[in-house]
C-alpha positions as CSV (number, residue, x, y, z in Angstrom):
1,M,-89.2,44.6,-232.5
2,L,-88.2,47.7,-230.5
3,K,-90.3,50.9,-230.7
4,T,-88.3,53.7,-232.4
5,R,-89.0,57.3,-231.6
6,E,-87.5,60.4,-233.1
7,A,-87.0,63.7,-231.3
8,S,-85.6,67.0,-232.5
9,C,-85.0,70.6,-231.6
10,T,-87.3,73.3,-232.9
11,C,-85.2,74.0,-236.1
12,G,-84.4,70.3,-236.7
13,Q,-80.6,70.7,-236.7
14,L,-80.2,68.5,-233.6
15,K,-82.0,65.1,-233.6
16,L,-82.0,61.9,-231.7
17,V,-83.5,58.4,-232.1
18,A,-84.6,56.4,-229.1
19,K,-85.0,52.7,-229.5
20,G,-87.1,50.8,-227.0
21,E,-89.2,52.0,-224.1
22,P,-88.1,54.6,-221.5
23,L,-86.9,53.6,-218.1
24,R,-89.2,56.2,-216.5
25,V,-91.4,59.0,-217.6
26,S,-91.9,61.7,-215.0
27,I,-93.2,65.1,-214.2
28,C,-90.9,67.4,-212.3
29,H,-92.1,70.6,-210.5
30,C,-88.6,71.9,-209.5
31,F,-87.8,75.5,-210.2
32,A,-85.1,74.5,-212.6
33,C,-87.6,72.6,-214.8
34,Q,-90.0,75.4,-214.6
35,T,-87.4,77.8,-215.8
36,R,-86.0,75.4,-218.5
37,T,-89.5,74.8,-220.0
38,G,-91.1,78.2,-219.4
39,S,-94.0,76.2,-217.9
40,T,-95.1,75.1,-214.5
41,Y,-93.3,71.7,-214.7
42,G,-91.2,69.6,-217.0
43,V,-92.2,66.2,-218.4
44,Q,-89.3,64.0,-219.4
45,A,-88.4,60.4,-220.3
46,R,-85.2,58.7,-219.1
47,F,-83.6,56.1,-221.4
48,K,-80.4,54.1,-221.2
49,A,-77.7,55.9,-223.1
50,T,-77.3,52.8,-225.3
51,Q,-80.8,53.3,-226.5
52,I,-80.1,56.8,-227.9
53,T,-78.4,57.9,-231.2
54,I,-77.7,61.7,-231.4
55,T,-76.9,63.7,-234.6
56,G,-76.2,67.4,-234.9
57,K,-74.3,70.0,-233.0
58,T,-74.9,70.8,-229.3
59,T,-74.0,73.4,-226.8
60,E,-73.9,72.5,-223.2
61,Y,-74.8,74.2,-219.9
62,V,-73.9,72.6,-216.6
63,R,-75.7,73.3,-213.3
64,I,-75.6,71.8,-209.8
65,G,-78.9,70.3,-208.7
66,D,-80.6,70.7,-205.3
67,E,-79.0,67.5,-204.0
68,G,-75.5,68.3,-205.4
69,S,-75.8,66.4,-208.7
70,K,-74.1,67.8,-211.8
71,I,-76.7,68.2,-214.6
72,T,-75.5,68.8,-218.2
73,Y,-78.1,70.2,-220.5
74,S,-77.4,69.8,-224.3
75,F,-79.2,72.2,-226.5
76,C,-79.2,73.3,-230.1
77,P,-76.8,76.2,-230.7
78,S,-79.1,77.6,-233.5
79,C,-82.6,77.6,-231.9
80,G,-81.7,77.0,-228.2
81,S,-84.0,74.1,-227.6
82,T,-82.9,71.7,-224.9
83,L,-83.0,68.2,-226.5
84,F,-81.6,66.1,-223.7
85,Y,-79.7,66.2,-220.5
86,K,-77.6,64.0,-218.3
87,N,-77.4,63.8,-214.5
88,D,-74.2,62.4,-213.1
89,Q,-76.1,60.6,-210.4
90,L,-78.0,58.7,-213.2
91,E,-74.9,57.4,-214.9
92,G,-75.5,55.7,-218.2
93,S,-78.8,57.4,-218.9
94,I,-80.1,60.3,-221.0
95,V,-83.2,62.3,-220.2
96,I,-85.3,63.8,-223.0
97,P,-88.2,66.3,-222.7
98,I,-91.1,64.4,-224.2
99,G,-92.3,67.4,-226.1
100,A,-89.2,67.0,-228.3
101,F,-90.8,63.7,-229.6
102,K,-93.8,65.6,-231.0
103,D,-95.8,62.4,-230.3
104,P,-99.2,62.7,-228.5
105,T,-99.2,58.9,-228.1
106,F,-96.0,58.9,-225.9
107,P,-96.4,56.9,-222.7
108,K,-97.8,59.0,-219.8
109,P,-95.8,60.0,-216.8
110,E,-96.0,57.6,-213.9
111,T,-94.0,59.6,-211.3
112,S,-94.2,63.2,-210.0
113,I,-91.4,64.8,-208.1
114,Y,-90.7,68.1,-206.3
115,E,-94.4,68.5,-205.6
116,E,-93.7,71.0,-202.8
117,R,-93.0,73.4,-205.7
118,Q,-96.1,72.4,-207.7
119,H,-98.5,75.2,-208.7
120,H,-101.7,74.8,-206.7
121,W,-103.9,74.6,-209.8
122,V,-101.9,71.8,-211.6
123,L,-103.9,68.6,-211.7
124,L,-102.0,65.3,-212.0
125,P,-103.1,62.0,-213.6
126,E,-104.5,59.5,-211.2
127,G,-102.4,56.6,-210.1
128,M,-99.0,58.3,-210.2
129,D,-96.2,57.7,-207.8
130,H,-95.3,60.8,-205.7
131,L,-91.7,61.2,-204.8
132,D,-90.2,63.9,-202.6
């Protein structure tokens, strides 16, 4: 039986259900993730789009990533929470900030990226893959 996880925006208007395990859970230290989260990094899970069911209204914001990819952020028009985003270079997948799941048992990140922008006092879990 597939594990089912639910995520939502802060006000609960925008929701999604993820069935099965994520393709990857990662920590990203890029400046865009720092700005999006208001923290020193973002932690997100990538799923196949076919694993996700979305309900509620969204507003979108599109930006171009450091390597030229088009990233479309979908957020709640009421509370402004980013619930998911898509990267055109990761076709067929949806990325979800793991905090939206409100689940402290969510699988831990196994990959860390953009570490050249990592704050010097951030400590990462042992055994992670480190990508540039």
